[in-house]
Structures are given as C-alpha cells and as structure tokens.
C-alpha positions, 0 to 999 in steps of 0.5 A: 499500500505504501508504494501507491502513496509516492505515486499519487503525489508524482501524478500531481506533479505531472499533471501541474507540469503539463498544465503549465506547458499548456498555458504557456504554449496557448499564451504564446500563440494567442500572443502571436494571433493578436499581436497589435505591431504595425510591422507584423500584425498577428493573424487575427488582427490582420484579417480583422482589419481586412474585414473592416476595410471591406465594409468601409468600401461598401457602397450603400447606393447599390 
C-alpha cells in the first residue's frame, strides 16, 4: 500500500507540469494571433482589419 502513496504525488506533479506547459503554449499562440504590432500584426488582427476595410469600401447606393 505504501508503494502507491508516492505515485499519487508524482501524478499531481506531472499534471501540474503539463498544465503549465499547455498554458504557456496557448499564451504564446494567443500573443502571435493578436499582436497589434504595425510591422508584423497577428493573424487575427490582420484578418479583422481586412474585414473592416471591406465593410468601409461597401457602396450603400447599390
């Protein structure tokens, strides 16, 4: 029974480590998608800018 007591602590440490890795990776991806840098905007920001420009160029008289 004592052999399994140490494994539960190891499982918690592994879970927390995986959680930290996933959060760091998602933050890195999120930062790349939503970057507002004028020289290198993120994917989401550049696509949103294209949508806004398309709406602005729409002729309401047609």
